[in-house]
N, C-alpha and C positions, 0 to 999 in steps of 0.2 A: 441593525442587523441582528436577528433573533438567532441563538444558538442552542440546540438541544442535544442530548447525549444520553445514551442508555447503554450500560454495560451489561452483557449477556451473564446471567448467573444460572440458567437451566442447566443441570449436568448433561442433559441430552444434547443441548445446542452449544455448549461451551468449547467443544472440540472442533466446531464447524465455523461460528460465529463469534468474533471477538466483541464487536459493539455496533451500535446503529446510531448514526448521527444525522442531524437536519440543520441546514443553514437557510434562512428566509429574510430578505430584505434588500434595501437599496446598497449597492457596492460603491465603495470609496475610490476604488481604482479601476483602470482599465484593463490592465493585464496582470496575469498570475503566472509566476513560473513555479512548477511544483517538482522539486528535486526528488531522486529516487529515495523512498522511505521505507523499503523491505515489507511492503504490505500489498496485499491483493483487495480491491474494493470494486463492489458493485456500485454505480451510480445511476440514480433516477433523477432526471431533469423534470422538475414539477413546475416549472415557471412558464415564461411567455413562448409563443410559438416561434419566436425568432431563433435562427439557426446559431449555434455556439460553435465557433472554430477553435481547433488546437493545432500546434505544430510540433511534431515529433521527428526528430533527425532530419530537420529541414522540409518535411513533407506535411502540407497543410491539408487537414482534414475537417469535415463538418462531423460534430459529435451527434450520436443518436440520442433519443429520449432516454434510453436506458443501456447503459454499456458497462463493460468489465474492464478495468485498468489493471494491468499485471503487476509482477514482481520487477519492477523496472530498474533499468541500469543507466538510463539517461533522462533527462530533464524533459519536462512537457510544458509548453507554453500556451495559455489559454487566453482567449480574448473575452473578458467578462462582460455580461450583459449589465445595463444600468440596475437591473433588478434580478436578484437570482434566487431560485427555490431548489435545493438540491437535497436529497436524501441518500444517504450512503450507508451501505452493508460492509463492514470490514469482515474480510473472511480470513480464517486461519489457512496457511498456504497448502498444508497437506490434505485440506478438506475440498478444495477447490474442485477437483474432478468428481466428487461425490456430489457436489451442487450443480455443476454444469455439464456433466458427462465428458469433459474435455480437459486434458493435462494443463495445468496452470502454466507451463511453458509456452503455450500456444497465445497467451495473452500479455507476454513480456514485451515492454516497448511499443504498446498498441492499446488503442481503444476499439475493442471489439463489440459490434452492435449484437446484443444479446438475443434480438428476434432472429438472427442467423444461427443461434445456438439451441434455443429452447423457446417456442412460441408462448410457453407459459408465461414468459416475462412480459409480454405485451398485455396480457390479462392482469397481470399483478401491478403493471404501471397504470392501468385505467382504475382499478380497485384503489390505489394509493391517491389517485386525484380525487377521489370521493370521500376520502376520510378527512374529517375535520379537525383533528388533533394528532400531534406526534404521537400520544400514547396509543391511539387507535392504529396508526401505521405500525407501530412496534409490535403490537398484538397481531395484526394481519401478517407482517414478514415472518414471525416466530411460527404462526400457525402453519405457513406455506412451507416453510423450509422443514419445520418437524415431521412433516409428513413424507418427505423425500430422503431424508439424511440416512447414511448408512455407517454404523458404527467403526471407527477407526480402529485398527490393531495396535495393541501396547506398544510396538516398536514404532508406528507411525505417530502416535500421540507423544512419544519422545522426541522424534524428530520435528513435529510441530511445535513442540515447546522450545526447541533449540532455535529453530528459524524465527520465532515470533518474539523472543526474548533478546533485544538487543543490547543487554548488558553481560551476555553470557559468552565466555571464551574458551575455546578448546584450541591449543596451539598447532594441532598437526591432523592431517587426514586420518591418520592410522589412530590416533588417540580418540577422535570423533566417531570412528566405526566401532571402536571397542565400547565407548560409552553408550551408543545407540544399539549395539547388538547386531550390527550388519557387517558383512565382509567389506573391505574398502571398495570392491568392484561393485557389489550389491548398492552400497551407499551412493556411489557415484551415479547409478542410474536413476535411483530415487531423487536425489538431489536435482539431476538435470530436468527430469519430468516436471519438477515443481518449480524450479527457478530459472531454467534456461542456462544456467551456470554450472561448470565443474565444481567439485569440491573445494579445491585451492582456492577459486574465484570467490566462492561463498565466504570463507574464512576472512577474506580480505574486505569483502563487502560489509562484514558484521563490523569489523573495525571501523571502517567508514561512518556506519550508522551509530555506532558508540561515540564517535568523536561528535556527530551532530546533536546528540543528546546531552554530552557534556557541555557543549556551547550555550546550550539552552538552560542547562540546570546548576551550572557551577560558575565561579569567577576565576576558572583556571586560566592561565596563558595558553596561546596555541601550543608553545614548546610542552606544557604540562600535559595539555589533551593529547598531544601525539605519543607522549610516553604513556600515559593512562589507557590509551587505546591499543597499545602493544605495537606501535609502528618502529621500525628498526631506527629510524631517524627522521628529523623534521622534513628532509627532501622527500623521502618515501611518502611520507604523511600528506605532503602538498600534491604530490604527482597523483597519488591514489584518490584523493578528494576531487581534483579537478577531472581525473577520468569519468567519474560517475556524475558529477555535478555541472562539469563545464566551467566552474569558477574555483579560485583558490579559497582556502578557508579564511583567509584574511578578508577578502570580498564578501563572503558569506556573512562573516561577522558584522561588517559594516551595514548591509543591507537586510540582515534577517528580520523576519517579523515575530509575532507572538506565537505563531504556530510552527513548529519545528518542520524545516523541509519546503516551507512556503515563502516566496518573495513575491513582492507586489510593486508595480511601478506605475506611472502616468496617473497622478490624482486627476478626478473629474472635475 
């Protein structure tokens, strides 16, 4: 399996696109569970013509050749093809509406066919197919997105940074509103449009995301991770983790892969 990754550094694009990645090659496993990761991605399937199926909230869906996967709060289970070729564009959450003309909340816990949003994505998918290298695809995507992006306001950039940084903590809605220069009511509307969650839920969600990060980057015990992620106690940590991922932190540690938030099963 070949993996490519490009971190966007252009000042004009940085507030909209975090990174572009590509995987291409034979898959070792038949199934993949993708836990909520606090990101929004546009995925282009550049592989075979065989349909790929996913299960979201017990609902089986056939994935489009180009779809957007939102700021999820539940796991997605994918039936992996024998050979996969995916190109992903990771968006900053506050910029999703600028890219798609649709609030990011509409993509939460869903895989939405981008053809239903903007026909231009069909053209882009065909152009990506004809690119011979990952570098050419990165150039194409950055050119296309650069032409349509609208600059975020300073407050939107602050909110963007807060949502994108899984290591940042603010203990209360009141303090978050003050830090981002919003009234609590205005902040609630902005956060809901982006995440589909209220502000209190987002603060809890970020604790869960921080715990995932610590599991992969430290040798902390689960008790230490719960404390470091600002959970009130171990019971609250386990309950919250399971609410978002459908498994306990202990089960995640046993089954985790090298990629945070990705679990694989059923070796070919």
